[in-house]
C-alpha positions as CSV (number, residue, x, y, z in Angstrom):
1,M,149.2,45.7,111.8
2,F,146.9,48.7,112.3
3,K,146.7,51.9,114.3
4,V,144.2,52.9,117.1
5,T,143.8,56.6,117.8
6,L,142.8,57.2,121.5
7,K,140.7,60.0,123.0
8,D,143.7,62.1,123.9
9,G,145.0,61.9,120.3
10,S,147.8,59.4,121.0
11,Q,148.1,56.3,118.8
12,L,148.7,52.7,119.4
13,T,150.2,50.3,116.9
14,V,148.4,46.9,117.2
15,E,149.8,43.8,115.5
16,N,146.9,41.4,115.7
17,A,143.1,41.7,115.9
18,K,142.0,42.2,119.5
19,T,138.8,42.7,121.5
20,L,138.3,46.1,122.9
21,F,138.6,44.6,126.4
22,E,142.0,43.2,125.5
23,L,143.0,46.5,124.0
24,A,142.0,48.3,127.3
25,G,144.2,45.9,129.2
26,D,147.2,46.7,126.9
27,I,146.8,50.3,127.9
28,S,146.4,49.7,131.7
29,G,144.9,47.3,134.1
30,G,143.0,50.1,135.8
31,L,141.3,51.1,132.5
32,Q,140.4,47.5,131.8
33,R,138.7,47.2,135.2
34,A,136.9,50.5,134.8
35,A,135.9,50.3,131.1
36,L,132.2,49.5,130.5
37,A,132.0,50.1,126.7
38,A,133.9,51.9,124.0
39,E,133.1,54.4,121.3
40,V,134.6,53.2,118.0
41,N,134.6,55.7,115.1
42,G,131.7,57.5,116.9
43,T,129.6,54.4,117.6
44,V,129.2,53.0,121.1
45,T,129.8,49.3,121.2
46,E,130.5,46.5,123.7
47,L,134.0,45.6,124.9
48,T,133.7,42.1,123.3
49,R,133.9,43.6,119.8
50,T,137.0,42.8,117.9
51,I,139.1,45.5,116.3
52,D,141.2,44.6,113.3
53,A,141.6,47.8,111.3
54,D,142.5,51.5,111.9
55,A,140.0,53.1,114.2
56,S,139.4,55.9,116.7
57,V,138.6,54.4,120.1
58,S,137.4,56.1,123.3
59,F,136.9,53.9,126.3
60,L,133.8,54.7,128.4
61,T,133.7,54.4,132.2
62,F,130.9,55.1,134.7
63,D,132.2,58.7,134.6
64,D,130.9,59.0,131.1
65,Q,127.1,59.3,130.4
66,K,127.3,56.8,127.6
67,G,129.1,54.5,130.0
68,K,126.4,54.9,132.6
69,D,123.8,54.2,130.0
70,T,125.5,51.0,129.0
71,F,125.8,49.9,132.6
72,R,122.1,50.7,133.4
73,H,120.8,49.2,130.2
74,T,122.4,45.9,131.2
75,A,120.7,46.3,134.7
76,S,117.3,46.6,132.9
77,H,118.0,43.3,131.1
78,I,118.9,41.7,134.5
79,L,115.5,43.0,135.8
80,A,113.7,41.6,132.8
81,Q,115.4,38.2,133.2
82,A,114.5,38.1,136.9
83,V,110.8,38.9,136.2
84,K,110.6,36.2,133.5
85,R,112.2,33.7,135.9
86,L,109.6,34.5,138.6
87,Y,106.6,35.2,136.4
88,P,107.1,33.4,133.0
89,Q,103.6,34.6,131.9
90,A,104.8,38.3,132.0
91,K,105.1,39.9,128.5
92,L,108.1,42.1,127.8
93,A,107.8,45.6,126.4
94,I,110.7,48.0,126.5
95,G,113.5,48.6,129.0
96,P,115.9,51.5,128.3
97,A,118.4,53.3,130.4
98,I,117.3,56.7,131.6
99,E,118.9,59.6,133.4
100,N,119.9,58.3,136.9
101,G,118.6,54.8,136.3
102,F,116.5,52.5,134.1
103,Y,113.1,51.0,133.7
104,Y,111.3,48.0,132.1
105,D,107.7,47.8,131.1
106,F,105.8,44.5,131.6
107,D,102.3,43.3,130.8
108,C,101.6,40.9,133.8
109,D,98.5,39.7,135.6
110,V,100.5,40.0,138.9
111,S,100.5,43.4,140.5
112,F,104.1,44.4,141.3
113,T,103.8,45.3,145.0
114,A,106.6,46.4,147.2
115,E,106.9,42.8,148.5
116,I,107.2,41.5,145.0
117,L,109.9,44.1,144.1
118,E,111.9,42.6,147.0
119,K,111.6,39.2,145.4
120,I,112.6,40.5,142.0
121,E,115.7,42.2,143.6
122,A,116.7,39.0,145.2
123,E,116.5,37.2,141.9
124,M,118.5,39.9,140.2
125,Q,121.2,39.4,142.9
126,K,121.3,35.7,141.9
127,I,121.8,36.7,138.2
128,V,124.6,39.1,139.1
129,K,126.4,36.4,141.2
130,E,126.0,34.0,138.2
131,D,128.1,36.5,136.2
132,V,126.2,35.5,133.0
133,A,127.9,36.6,129.8
134,L,125.9,38.8,127.4
135,E,126.2,37.5,123.8
136,R,125.1,39.5,120.8
137,F,123.6,37.8,117.7
138,T,121.3,38.9,114.8
139,M,118.3,37.6,112.9
140,S,116.5,38.7,109.8
141,R,113.2,40.7,110.3
142,E,111.2,37.6,109.2
143,E,113.0,35.3,111.6
144,A,112.6,37.8,114.5
145,V,108.8,38.1,113.9
146,Q,108.5,34.3,113.9
147,Y,110.7,34.0,117.0
148,F,108.6,36.4,119.1
149,E,105.4,34.9,117.8
150,E,106.5,31.5,119.1
151,K,107.6,33.0,122.4
152,G,104.3,34.7,122.9
153,E,105.8,38.2,123.1
154,P,103.3,40.5,121.2
155,Y,105.0,43.8,122.1
156,K,108.4,42.7,120.9
157,K,106.8,41.3,117.8
158,E,105.1,44.7,117.1
159,L,108.4,46.5,117.5
160,V,110.1,44.2,115.0
161,E,107.2,44.5,112.5
162,D,107.6,48.3,112.6
163,L,111.2,47.9,111.3
164,P,112.0,48.1,107.6
165,E,111.9,44.8,105.7
166,G,115.2,43.2,105.1
167,E,116.8,44.9,108.1
168,E,119.1,42.7,110.3
169,I,118.0,42.9,113.9
170,S,120.2,42.4,116.9
171,F,119.5,40.4,120.1
172,Y,121.3,39.9,123.3
173,K,121.4,36.5,125.1
174,Q,122.2,36.1,128.8
175,G,121.8,32.5,130.0
176,D,118.2,31.5,129.8
177,F,117.1,35.0,128.7
178,T,117.1,36.6,125.3
179,D,115.9,40.1,124.4
180,L,115.5,42.3,121.3
181,C,118.0,45.1,121.7
182,A,120.3,47.4,119.7
183,G,122.8,47.4,122.6
184,P,125.5,47.9,123.7
185,H,125.8,46.0,127.0
186,L,128.4,45.0,129.5
187,P,130.3,41.8,128.9
188,S,128.5,40.1,131.7
189,T,126.0,40.6,134.5
190,G,128.6,40.4,137.3
191,K,129.7,44.0,136.9
192,V,126.4,45.4,138.2
193,K,127.4,45.3,141.8
194,A,124.8,47.7,143.4
195,F,121.2,48.3,142.3
196,K,117.8,49.2,143.7
197,L,114.3,48.9,142.3
198,T,112.7,52.2,143.3
199,Q,109.1,52.3,142.2
200,V,106.3,50.9,140.0
201,A,104.1,53.1,137.8
202,G,101.6,52.7,135.1
203,A,102.7,53.4,131.5
204,Y,100.7,53.1,128.3
205,W,102.3,51.0,125.6
206,R,104.1,53.4,123.4
207,G,102.8,56.3,125.5
208,D,99.4,56.2,123.8
209,E,96.3,56.4,126.0
210,K,94.5,54.2,123.5
211,N,96.9,51.3,124.2
212,K,97.0,49.0,127.2
213,M,98.4,50.2,130.5
214,L,101.6,48.3,131.4
215,Q,103.5,48.1,134.7
216,R,106.8,50.1,134.6
217,I,109.4,49.1,137.2
218,Y,112.0,51.8,137.8
219,G,115.4,51.2,139.2
220,T,118.9,52.5,139.4
221,A,122.4,50.9,139.5
222,F,125.9,51.8,140.4
223,P,129.3,50.0,140.3
224,K,129.7,50.5,144.1
225,K,127.3,50.2,147.0
226,S,128.5,53.5,148.5
227,E,127.5,55.3,145.3
228,L,124.1,53.7,145.4
229,E,123.6,54.7,149.0
230,A,124.6,58.3,148.3
231,H,122.1,58.4,145.4
232,L,119.3,56.9,147.5
233,E,120.0,59.5,150.2
234,A,119.7,62.2,147.6
235,I,116.4,60.7,146.4
236,E,115.0,60.9,150.0
237,E,116.1,64.5,150.3
238,A,114.4,65.2,146.9
239,K,111.2,63.7,148.2
240,K,111.3,66.0,151.2
241,R,111.7,69.0,148.9
242,D,109.1,67.8,146.3
243,H,106.8,70.8,145.8
244,N,103.9,68.4,145.8
245,K,104.6,67.5,149.4
246,I,105.9,70.9,150.6
247,G,103.2,73.0,148.8
248,R,100.4,71.0,150.2
249,E,101.8,70.8,153.7
250,L,102.4,74.5,153.9
251,G,99.1,75.4,152.3
252,Y,100.2,76.8,148.9
253,F,97.9,74.8,146.8
254,T,95.5,71.8,146.7
255,T,93.6,69.8,144.2
256,S,90.1,68.4,143.9
257,E,88.8,65.3,142.1
258,L,85.6,67.3,141.5
259,I,87.6,69.9,139.5
260,G,89.9,67.6,137.7
261,Q,93.5,66.5,137.1
262,G,96.0,69.2,136.2
263,L,93.7,72.0,137.6
264,P,95.3,73.0,140.9
265,I,93.6,75.4,143.4
266,L,96.0,78.1,144.6
267,L,95.4,78.7,148.2
268,P,96.1,82.2,149.8
269,K,99.8,81.6,150.2
270,G,100.3,80.3,146.6
271,A,98.1,83.0,145.2
272,R,100.0,85.7,147.0
273,V,103.4,84.5,145.8
274,I,102.3,84.4,142.2
275,Q,100.8,87.9,142.6
276,L,104.1,89.1,143.9
277,M,106.0,87.6,140.9
278,Q,103.4,88.9,138.5
279,R,103.7,92.5,139.8
280,F,107.5,92.2,139.7
281,V,107.4,91.1,136.1
282,E,104.8,93.6,134.9
283,D,106.6,96.5,136.5
284,E,110.0,95.4,135.1
285,E,108.5,95.0,131.6
286,Q,106.9,98.4,131.8
287,K,110.3,99.9,132.5
288,R,111.6,98.1,129.3
289,G,109.0,99.6,127.0
290,Y,106.4,96.8,126.9
291,L,102.8,97.7,126.2
292,L,100.2,95.7,128.3
293,T,97.4,93.9,126.6
294,K,94.5,91.8,127.9
295,T,93.0,89.5,125.4
296,P,90.2,86.8,125.5
297,F,90.6,83.3,126.8
298,M,89.0,81.8,123.7
299,A,88.5,82.4,120.0
300,K,86.9,80.9,117.0
301,R,88.8,78.2,115.2
302,D,89.2,80.7,112.3
303,L,91.9,82.4,114.3
304,Y,93.8,79.2,115.0
305,K,93.5,78.1,111.4
306,I,95.3,81.3,110.2
307,S,98.0,80.9,112.9
308,G,98.5,77.2,112.1
309,H,97.6,76.0,115.6
310,W,94.5,74.2,114.3
311,D,96.6,72.1,112.0
312,H,99.7,71.7,114.1
313,Y,98.4,71.9,117.7
314,R,94.7,70.9,117.7
315,D,95.3,67.7,119.8
316,G,96.6,69.9,122.6
317,M,93.7,72.3,122.6
318,F,90.4,72.3,124.5
319,I,87.7,72.6,121.8
320,M,84.1,73.4,122.6
321,G,81.9,70.9,120.7
322,D,82.6,69.1,117.5
323,P,85.8,70.5,115.9
324,D,84.5,69.5,112.4
325,A,81.0,71.0,112.9
326,E,79.5,73.6,110.7
327,G,79.2,77.2,111.9
328,E,81.2,78.8,114.8
329,V,83.5,76.5,116.8
330,F,85.4,78.0,119.8
331,A,88.5,76.8,121.5
332,L,90.4,77.9,124.6
333,R,93.7,79.5,123.8
334,P,96.9,77.4,124.2
335,M,99.0,80.6,123.6
336,T,98.4,84.3,123.2
337,C,100.3,85.2,120.0
338,P,97.4,85.2,117.5
339,F,95.4,87.4,119.9
340,Q,98.2,90.0,120.4
341,F,98.6,90.1,116.6
342,Q,95.1,91.5,116.4
343,A,96.4,94.4,118.5
344,Y,99.2,95.0,116.0
345,L,96.6,95.0,113.1
346,T,94.5,97.9,114.6
347,E,96.5,100.4,112.5
348,M,99.1,100.6,109.8
349,R,102.6,100.5,111.3
350,S,105.8,102.3,110.2
351,Y,109.4,101.2,110.7
352,R,109.5,104.1,113.2
353,D,106.9,102.3,115.4
354,L,109.2,99.3,115.7
355,P,110.2,97.5,117.8
356,L,106.7,97.1,119.2
357,R,106.6,95.1,122.4
358,Y,103.4,93.6,123.7
359,A,103.2,91.9,127.1
360,E,100.4,90.1,128.8
361,T,99.9,88.0,131.9
362,S,98.1,85.2,130.0
363,T,96.0,82.3,131.3
364,L,96.4,79.4,128.9
365,F,94.9,76.0,128.5
366,R,96.5,72.9,127.1
367,N,95.1,69.4,127.0
368,E,98.0,67.6,128.5
369,A,97.9,63.8,128.7
370,S,96.8,62.5,132.2
371,G,100.1,60.7,132.6
372,E,102.0,64.0,132.2
373,M,100.4,65.8,135.1
374,H,102.6,66.7,138.0
375,G,101.7,69.1,140.8
376,L,102.2,72.7,139.6
377,I,104.9,71.8,137.1
378,R,102.7,70.4,134.4
379,V,99.1,71.4,134.5
380,R,96.2,72.0,132.1
381,Q,95.4,75.6,133.0
382,F,98.3,77.9,133.9
383,T,99.4,81.6,133.8
384,I,102.5,82.8,131.9
385,S,104.4,86.0,131.4
386,E,103.9,86.1,127.7
387,G,105.1,88.7,125.2
388,H,105.5,89.3,121.5
389,L,107.8,91.7,119.8
390,A,107.5,92.9,116.2
391,C,110.8,94.2,114.8
392,T,112.8,94.9,111.7
393,P,115.6,92.5,110.6
394,D,118.2,95.0,111.8
395,Q,116.5,95.1,115.2
396,L,116.2,91.3,115.6
397,E,119.5,90.6,117.4
398,G,119.2,93.5,119.8
399,E,115.7,92.6,120.7
400,F,116.5,88.9,121.1
401,A,119.4,89.8,123.3
402,Q,117.2,92.0,125.5
403,C,114.7,89.2,125.9
404,V,117.4,86.8,127.0
405,E,118.8,89.5,129.4
406,L,115.4,90.1,130.9
407,A,114.9,86.3,131.5
408,K,118.3,86.0,133.1
409,Y,117.6,89.0,135.3
410,M,114.3,87.5,136.5
411,L,115.7,84.1,137.2
412,T,118.8,85.5,139.0
413,T,116.6,87.6,141.2
414,L,114.5,84.6,142.1
415,G,117.7,82.6,142.8
416,L,117.2,80.2,139.9
417,G,119.8,81.7,137.6
418,D,122.5,79.2,138.3
419,D,120.2,76.2,138.0
420,V,119.3,76.5,134.3
421,S,120.8,75.4,131.0
422,Y,120.2,76.6,127.5
423,R,119.0,74.6,124.5
424,F,118.8,75.8,120.9
425,S,115.7,74.0,119.7
426,K,115.6,73.4,115.9
427,W,113.2,71.8,113.4
428,D,113.4,68.2,112.4
429,P,114.1,68.2,108.6
430,N,113.1,64.5,108.5
431,N,109.6,65.4,109.8
432,K,108.7,68.5,107.7
433,E,105.0,68.1,108.0
434,K,105.2,69.2,111.7
435,Y,106.2,72.7,110.6
436,I,105.3,75.6,108.3
437,G,107.7,77.2,105.9
438,S,110.3,75.9,103.5
439,E,113.6,74.1,104.2
440,E,115.5,77.1,102.9
441,E,113.7,79.5,105.2
442,W,114.2,77.3,108.2
443,E,117.9,76.9,107.6
444,T,118.4,80.7,107.0
445,V,116.6,81.6,110.3
446,Q,118.3,78.9,112.3
447,N,121.7,80.0,111.1
448,R,120.8,83.6,112.0
449,M,119.7,82.4,115.5
450,R,122.9,80.5,116.0
451,E,124.9,83.6,115.1
452,I,122.9,85.6,117.7
453,L,123.4,82.9,120.4
454,N,127.2,82.8,119.7
455,D,127.4,86.6,119.8
456,L,125.7,86.5,123.2
457,K,128.3,83.9,124.3
458,I,125.5,81.6,125.5
459,D,126.7,78.1,126.4
460,Y,124.0,76.0,124.7
461,T,123.2,72.6,123.2
462,E,121.4,72.0,120.0
463,E,118.3,69.7,119.8
464,E,116.5,68.7,116.6
465,G,112.7,68.4,116.7
466,E,112.1,70.8,119.6
467,A,111.3,74.0,117.6
468,A,107.9,75.6,117.5
469,F,106.1,74.8,114.3
470,Y,106.7,78.4,113.1
471,G,110.3,78.9,114.1
472,P,113.4,78.0,116.2
473,K,113.7,78.9,119.8
474,L,116.0,79.2,122.8
475,D,114.7,77.1,125.6
476,I,115.9,77.9,129.1
477,Q,115.8,74.4,130.8
478,I,115.6,73.5,134.5
479,K,115.4,70.3,136.5
480,N,113.1,69.6,139.4
481,V,114.4,67.9,142.5
482,H,113.8,64.5,140.9
483,G,116.0,65.4,137.9
484,K,113.2,65.7,135.4
485,E,114.0,68.5,133.0
486,D,111.3,71.0,131.8
487,T,111.4,74.2,129.9
488,L,111.0,77.3,132.1
489,V,111.5,80.2,129.7
490,T,111.5,80.4,125.9
491,V,112.6,83.0,123.4
492,Q,111.5,82.2,119.8
493,I,112.1,83.7,116.4
494,D,109.0,83.6,114.2
495,F,109.4,84.2,110.5
496,Q,106.0,82.9,109.4
497,L,103.0,84.2,111.3
498,A,103.3,87.9,110.5
499,E,102.8,87.2,106.8
500,R,99.9,84.8,107.6
501,F,98.1,87.5,109.5
502,G,99.0,90.3,107.1
503,M,101.1,92.2,109.8
504,E,102.9,94.7,107.6
505,Y,104.9,97.9,108.2
506,V,106.0,100.6,105.9
507,D,109.8,100.6,105.7
508,S,112.1,103.7,105.2
509,D,112.0,103.2,101.4
510,G,108.2,103.3,101.4
511,T,107.7,99.5,100.7
512,K,105.6,97.3,102.8
513,K,107.4,94.5,104.7
514,Y,106.6,91.8,107.3
515,P,108.4,92.1,110.6
516,Y,110.1,89.4,112.5
517,V,108.2,88.4,115.6
518,I,109.9,87.3,118.8
519,H,107.7,85.1,121.1
520,R,109.1,85.2,124.6
521,T,108.4,84.7,128.3
522,S,110.3,86.5,131.0
523,I,109.7,84.3,134.0
524,G,107.8,81.5,132.3
525,C,104.8,79.7,133.8
526,Y,104.1,81.2,137.2
527,E,102.8,77.9,138.6
528,R,105.9,76.0,137.4
529,T,108.2,78.7,138.8
530,L,106.4,78.6,142.2
531,A,106.9,74.8,142.2
532,L,110.6,75.2,141.5
533,L,111.0,77.9,144.1
534,L,109.4,75.7,146.8
535,E,111.8,72.9,145.9
536,K,114.9,75.0,145.8
537,Y,114.3,76.7,149.1
538,A,112.5,73.7,150.7
539,G,109.6,76.0,151.3
540,A,111.6,78.7,153.0
541,L,111.1,81.4,150.3
542,P,113.2,84.5,150.4
543,T,111.7,87.3,152.5
544,W,110.5,89.4,149.6
545,L,108.5,86.5,148.2
546,A,107.3,84.9,151.5
547,P,103.5,85.0,151.8
548,T,103.9,85.9,155.5
549,Q,107.1,87.8,156.2
550,V,106.8,88.3,159.9
551,K,104.9,86.6,162.8
552,I,104.5,88.5,166.0
553,L,104.4,86.2,169.1
554,P,103.0,87.8,172.3
555,I,104.2,85.9,175.4
556,A,100.9,86.5,177.3
557,D,97.5,88.1,176.9
558,A,98.8,91.3,178.5
559,H,101.2,91.8,175.5
560,R,98.6,91.4,172.7
561,D,97.8,95.1,172.4
562,Y,101.5,95.9,171.9
563,A,101.8,93.1,169.4
564,Y,98.9,94.5,167.3
565,A,100.4,98.0,167.5
566,V,103.7,96.6,166.0
567,R,101.7,94.8,163.4
568,D,99.9,97.9,162.4
569,M,103.1,99.8,162.0
570,L,104.6,97.1,159.8
571,M,101.5,96.8,157.7
572,E,101.5,100.5,157.0
573,Q,104.9,99.9,155.4
574,G,103.6,97.1,153.2
575,V,104.9,94.2,155.3
576,R,102.9,91.0,155.3
577,V,102.6,90.3,159.0
578,E,100.4,88.2,161.3
579,V,100.0,88.0,165.1
580,D,99.8,84.6,166.8
581,S,97.5,85.5,169.7
582,R,96.6,82.0,170.7
583,N,96.8,81.0,174.3
584,E,99.8,78.8,173.8
585,K,103.3,78.6,175.3
586,I,105.9,80.8,173.5
587,G,108.1,77.8,172.6
588,Y,105.2,76.2,170.8
589,K,104.4,79.4,168.9
590,I,108.1,79.7,167.8
591,R,108.2,76.1,166.6
592,E,104.9,76.6,164.7
593,A,106.3,79.7,163.0
594,Q,109.5,77.9,162.1
595,M,107.6,74.9,160.7
596,D,105.6,77.4,158.6
597,K,108.9,78.8,157.2
598,V,108.2,82.4,158.3
599,P,111.4,84.5,157.7
600,Y,111.1,86.6,161.0
601,M,109.5,86.0,164.4
602,L,109.1,88.9,166.8
603,V,108.7,87.8,170.5
604,V,107.1,90.5,172.6
605,G,106.8,90.4,176.4
606,G,106.7,92.8,179.3
607,K,110.2,94.1,178.7
608,E,109.6,94.8,175.0
609,C,106.3,96.5,175.8
610,E,108.0,98.8,178.3
611,E,111.0,99.6,176.0
612,G,109.3,99.7,172.6
613,T,111.5,96.9,171.3
614,V,111.0,93.5,169.8
615,S,113.0,90.3,170.3
616,V,113.9,89.2,166.8
617,R,114.3,85.6,165.8
618,A,115.3,85.0,162.1
619,R,114.6,81.8,160.3
620,R,118.2,81.6,159.0
621,A,120.1,83.3,161.9
622,A,118.1,82.2,165.0
623,D,118.1,84.7,167.9
624,M,119.1,88.2,166.7
625,G,118.4,89.8,170.1
626,A,116.4,92.9,170.9
627,M,116.0,95.9,168.7
628,T,113.6,98.8,168.4
629,K,110.6,98.2,166.3
630,E,111.7,101.0,164.0
631,A,115.2,99.5,163.5
632,F,113.7,96.1,162.7
633,C,111.3,97.7,160.2
634,E,114.2,99.6,158.5
635,M,116.3,96.4,158.3
636,L,113.4,94.4,156.9
637,L,112.4,96.9,154.3
638,E,115.9,97.1,153.0
639,E,116.0,93.3,152.6
640,I,112.7,93.3,150.8
641,K,113.7,96.2,148.5
642,T,116.9,94.5,147.4
643,K,115.1,91.2,146.9
644,K,117.8,89.4,148.8
645,N,117.8,85.6,148.5
646,D,118.5,83.5,151.6
């Protein structure tokens, strides 16, 4: 007899050993039908596991992320089994569950076209109907290496060989298919009722460009067909909102093979929106006591050696020539901090000079892997609202709080404030060579940062291994329309680089000390922010950010002079306005302006010319009727001034 403590704190007394599936049935038939896995004493395991001692048990359904992962991981094994049935020569790599789906990587001489994906899906359906049980078993490391060698599975063999000697390794068998896997899985394939293979992409083995390119089949799976259909509809909507599609169609940016991957060309619309955001940021930072700098795009490696970037970030830098050559070697800057530190060092500082806030609109260069490039979201040259603050220990919390408040203000004004989450990024104590500083220093600063975040009442998660090499950071995270998460804004505490660069200040007691440095962005990378705005608003940017705010549409040639007079009046007030003077029907002009996502269209004909009015059509409110051109201008300027979001 033993006790099982459930998620809600209640306890069950169990007389005999039972599987988790049986235990779920004792609680309720509904739970037994819905349960996909269980968490036992903090470890997720399959429902076929037997419980015979006191334990804490939490049953996982598709409403739980860990339940979803178990469900979709099983779907990835069904995919792999189907591929091996159809193409026995295919070599297996890895097949995890991911957010909103799963994938499996294959090395196969057959190209997985759309037609072949349909065949694979049909074979997966057969495997689901067979309701094949998944059975876990183990082998020793030596047995597993021999097993995969005999099976001709080099990628699986490599994975096993990388595991410690003497370690017991788990496998899962489902009918005629066996795979190396830590699990857990569903009891059988029959539970995977609805799935769809969504795309095929290339993926280097282990993410290394030096390794072979494999074929990655992506898919998603749900317990019900209706849930799958709703998800696929959401994917189609996301495709429509993808900034890569919208941005090119509306003429915000383009790319050229002659220029290279990850180096987009901002067209007039995109350049204008980024200019508007840049002015907004720089004006706001000036109000908050920031001092503007403008520093070089490149520097000698000597600078990066002092900062630590040469040792910790060199693979991500564009270096001119041989990095190990004698004499001067230059590299494009991946960040601005060591450059702005030189501004600090131009004179001796007093505690009275602090906090000292430097800001710069910085163009940066990072040698991203080719597989990581995505439109404007991940590029090799980009512009960022970068800043560095030197402050005393007593000023640290207040300055950090103001940096967070500034970022929140910026994102809220853009309409992105409700779309972000917060991540406290810490060092990885098991990978100390990635960082500078001692373990004691890291723990001290991380504890201080945690206190600051708690004082600010920020709802955050903690993530090991995501810190900068010189200190912990708060990452403000955001997802694009496809659910891929990226960092938009960071606020970092640096307790290392001031000492490395000799950045001292004279404290009130006359002693020399090193300041804390806060590295921060206020709006993040402008290109990435533009991409996210295009996706959020489906190209219909708020009026204050729209590259063209008003289009004036004369009905006939006789009305052009009046149209241009209205244009001139609006331009004098700083409005971005165009006249569509083409010899086209007015309905066609209106549709064109709507397709171009212009906030306001002013139709002018004979009546408007006579009365000095304009017929206003708004992108969001359709026909607003006639009003004087002065009244329209006043309304528009108020909307722009308040930075109203649609």
